[in-house]
SERO-4910 file (N, C-alpha, C, O; in steps of 0.05 Angstrom, whole numbers):
BEGIN
 pado doro    nc1    nc2    nc3   cac1   cac2   cac3    cc1    cc2    cc3    oc1    oc2    oc3
  Met    A     13    -19     -3     -6      1     -1     11     23     -2     26     18     16
  Gly    A     17     43    -11     33     66    -18     23     87      0     -1     89      5
  Phe    A     41    102     11     41    118     39     21    138     32     11    154     49
  Leu    A     16    138     15     -6    171     12    -38    149     13    -58    157     24
  Lys    A    -37    130      5    -72    106     16    -59    111     48    -72    121     66
  Trp    A    -42    105     48    -39     99     81    -44    122    110    -54    126    132
  Ile    A    -28    135     85    -51    165    110    -72    175    106    -82    185    126
  Thr    A    -85    176     82   -114    172     85   -126    164     87   -146    171     74
  Gly    A   -127    142    103   -144    119    107   -148     83     93   -164     65     98
  Gly    A   -115     84     64   -110     66     52   -146     56     43   -163     74     44
  His    A   -155     28     35   -174     17     32   -198     15     54   -218      0     53
  Gly    A   -190     33     75   -223     16     88   -223    -13     92   -204    -29     94
  Ser    A   -256    -18     94   -269    -40    106   -281    -50     81   -302    -62     85
  Arg    A   -274    -48     56   -282    -54     36   -277    -88     25   -291   -100      8
  Gly    A   -255    -98     39   -247   -126     38   -219   -131     36   -209   -153     38
  His    A   -198    -95     27   -179    -98     22   -152   -106     50   -147   -124     66
  His    A   -143    -82     45   -117    -78     83   -154    -70    106   -177    -66    101
  Gly    A   -140    -71    123   -151    -61    139   -142    -34    140   -131    -22    121
  Gly    A   -149    -25    166   -137     10    181   -158     27    162   -176     20    147
  Gly    A   -144     58    172   -167     66    159   -179     88    173   -186     85    197
  Tyr    A   -182    111    160   -224    119    193   -246     96    176   -248     85    154
  Gly    A   -260     99    201   -281     76    195   -272     60    204   -277     63    228
  Ser    A   -255     34    200   -245     11    206   -242      2    235   -227     16    248
  Gly    A   -249    -10    242   -233    -16    269   -263    -17    301   -286    -10    299
  His    A   -255    -23    313   -270     -2    343   -300      8    324   -307     32    324
  Gly    A   -316    -11    309   -340      7    316   -352      6    278   -375     11    270
  Gly    A   -328      0    261   -332     -9    234   -334     27    216   -321     47    220
  Gly    A   -356     20    193   -352     54    179   -380     76    190   -391     78    212
  His    A   -387     91    163   -407    107    175   -432     94    178   -442     73    170
  Gly    A   -439    113    192   -462    101    210   -474     61    221   -489     42    220
  Ser    A   -446     77    231   -448     27    243   -451     39    270   -454     21    286
  Arg    A   -452     68    282   -464     67    315   -499     70    310   -517     58    321
  Gly    A   -500     80    300   -529     77    308   -542    119    307   -565    127    307
  Asn    A   -519    134    308   -523    163    309   -525    162    291   -548    163    283
  Asp    A   -495    160    266   -498    168    243   -481    197    246   -487    212    228
  His    A   -462    209    265   -454    228    260   -455    252    248   -462    275    253
  His    A   -436    229    217   -425    251    192   -446    265    185   -444    289    178
  Ala    A   -474    249    185   -492    246    177   -499    284    176   -504    297    155
  Arg    A   -497    297    207   -504    318    218   -476    335    214   -474    359    220
  Gly    A   -461    324    207   -442    350    204   -430    350    228   -431    371    241
  Arg    A   -413    321    240   -413    341    267   -396    313    274   -410    293    271
  Asp    A   -363    307    284   -357    288    290   -369    272    326   -387    282    338
  Pro    A   -362    258    331   -360    246    359   -349    260    376   -361    263    398
  His    A   -322    273    369   -315    283    401   -321    320    405   -314    334    424
  Gly    A   -335    328    385   -344    359    387   -332    376    378   -335    397    391
  Trp    A   -313    379    352   -304    389    324   -329    391    313   -344    374    307
  Gly    A   -332    430    310   -349    427    290   -375    441    296   -394    446    282
  Trp    A   -371    444    315   -404    452    341   -392    466    334   -370    464    323
  Gln    A   -411    491    341   -411    514    336   -425    526    371   -447    516    374
  Ala    A   -418    540    390   -427    552    408   -443    556    408   -449    555    384
  Pro    A   -471    564    426   -502    573    429   -492    607    428   -479    616    447
  Ala    A   -499    631    399   -498    656    394   -507    662    432   -526    651    444
  Ser    A   -486    684    445   -509    697    483   -527    714    459   -526    718    435
  Gly    A   -551    721    491   -574    727    483   -586    724    461   -577    732    440
  Gly    A   -622    703    465   -635    694    449   -647    711    447   -645    731    460
  Ala    A   -666    706    426   -707    705    426   -708    735    452   -692    728    469
  Gly    A   -714    748    456   -724    770    471   -708    778    496   -717    785    518
  Gln    A   -684    776    489   -661    784    507   -659    816    495   -642    823    478
  Asp    A   -675    831    506   -645    854    497   -623    868    494   -626    884    512
  Ala    A   -603    872    483   -565    878    491   -569    897    498   -584    915    490
  Ala    A   -549    895    521   -546    915    544   -526    936    521   -512    933    501
  Pro    A   -543    967    548   -528    983    527   -506    991    532   -497    989    555
  Leu    A   -495   1001    517   -463   1004    518   -457   1032    529   -468   1053    523
  Arg    A   -431   1027    549   -428   1036    571   -410   1065    569   -409   1089    576
  Gln    A   -389   1033    549   -358   1061    546   -349   1056    525   -348   1031    524
  Leu    A   -337   1070    495   -326   1074    492   -308   1083    482   -304   1107    485
  Ala    A   -283   1061    461   -255   1076    452   -254   1095    447   -269   1099    427
  Cys    A   -242   1117    453   -238   1140    429   -218   1137    412   -198   1127    422
  Ala    A   -217   1140    398   -213   1142    368   -183   1139    374   -166   1121    374
  Gly    A   -186   1177    382   -151   1179    384   -130   1175    387   -112   1177    370
  Cys    A   -126   1168    418   -108   1152    432   -120   1125    458   -108   1114    476
  Gly    A   -145   1123    451   -165   1088    461   -168   1075    487   -170   1055    501
  Ala    A   -165   1106    484   -181   1114    525   -223   1104    531   -245   1112    523
  Leu    A   -217   1093    541   -245   1086    560   -263   1103    557   -260   1115    579
  Asn    A   -283   1118    544   -290   1134    560   -322   1131    567   -326   1107    570
  Asp    A   -345   1144    571   -368   1142    574   -391   1138    544   -389   1146    521
  Ala    A   -402   1130    553   -413   1129    516   -423   1159    523   -414   1175    507
  Gln    A   -436   1169    540   -451   1206    536   -435   1219    529   -440   1240    519
  Ala    A   -403   1207    533   -380   1234    529   -373   1258    520   -376   1268    542
  Arg    A   -368   1273    509   -367   1291    487   -339   1303    488   -330   1320    472
  Phe    A   -323   1286    514   -304   1291    498   -277   1273    510   -274   1273    534
  Cys    A   -262   1261    498   -241   1246    514   -231   1246    537   -217   1266    534
  Thr    A   -225   1236    567   -210   1242    585   -196   1247    585   -187   1265    600
  Gln    A   -179   1232    563   -151   1230    570   -139   1249    550   -123   1265    559
  Cys    A   -143   1250    528   -135   1268    510   -151   1291    500   -140   1309    487
  Gly    A   -173   1291    506   -194   1309    501   -195   1312    469   -190   1332    456
  Ala    A   -200   1294    463   -203   1289    421   -235   1294    425   -242   1293    448
  Ala    A   -260   1300    402   -289   1304    410   -296   1272    415   -282   1254    406
  Gln    A   -308   1270    423   -323   1231    420   -351   1231    406   -369   1214    407
  Gln    A   -349   1259    388   -389   1259    381   -371   1263    351   -348   1272    347
  Ser    A   -393   1249    328   -379   1254    304   -395   1286    303   -415   1294    315
  Ala    A   -379   1296    284   -390   1328    281   -403   1312    256   -399   1289    246
  Ala    A   -428   1345    247   -436   1333    228   -451   1355    217   -450   1372    234
  Cys    A   -464   1363    198   -459   1381    158   -466   1402    177   -471   1398    201
  Arg    A   -466   1421    167   -493   1451    178   -520   1444    166   -543   1439    175
  Arg    A   -506   1446    136   -532   1454    126   -551   1423    111   -564   1422     90
  Cys    A   -544   1401    135   -556   1375    125   -559   1359    143   -577   1342    144
  His    A   -529   1364    167   -548   1348    185   -533   1321    175   -548   1303    183
  Ala    A   -511   1309    160   -508   1295    162   -483   1285    169   -463   1299    166
  Ala    A   -481   1261    177   -461   1260    198   -416   1266    182   -398   1265    165
  Leu    A   -419   1267    189   -384   1278    182   -360   1263    193   -357   1267    217
  Ala    A   -340   1247    180   -318   1233    182   -291   1258    202   -284   1281    197
  Ala    A   -284   1243    222   -267   1257    222   -245   1265    194   -240   1255    172
  Gly    A   -237   1283    208   -223   1302    187   -231   1296    157   -218   1281    143
  Ala    A   -253   1309    149   -268   1311    123   -275   1337    116   -292   1350    129
  Arg    A   -264   1345     98   -267   1372     83   -289   1392     75   -295   1416     73
  Phe    A   -301   1355     71   -326   1362     45   -348   1340     65   -342   1319     75
  Cys    A   -375   1352     66   -406   1336     74   -403   1307     59   -384   1313     44
  Pro    A   -407   1284     53   -412   1272     39   -433   1275     22   -425   1278     -1
  Ala    A   -454   1274     24   -479   1289     21   -477   1300     16   -473   1291     -7
  Cys    A   -473   1338     13   -489   1348      5   -471   1369     -2   -478   1390    -14
  Gly    A   -442   1363      9   -413   1373    -13   -416   1408     -5   -414   1426    -21
  Thr    A   -422   1410     26   -424   1435     40   -389   1426     53   -383   1404     62
  Gln    A   -375   1446     48   -349   1454     58   -353   1453     90   -373   1466     98
  Ala    A   -332   1435    116   -337   1435    127   -326   1448    157   -305   1437    165
  Ala    A   -334   1467    173   -325   1480    188   -307   1481    201   -303   1499    216
***
């Protein structure tokens, strides 16, 4: 038997050589009654996805702290300025159309008005 066939499971339980995945200790697919491969999971838990936190009917907790874009310090979610570096925490808005402006924007992306 070639090395690659030996590594990848050989001929399995088809009457040739023994060894390989699915031979010995319980046989091939579905021989244990629960057919774990049909569900896309193995018996050791590989491939299982952890349940998402916060199911239906649970409200997400409100944000309490936000990281400063300038220095990374945590500030209260309602803070207007960073307590460490003094950078504005609220995004600027266009004076004409009130669209949100990105930090350092020179013009409004919605109406083209020059930012102050």
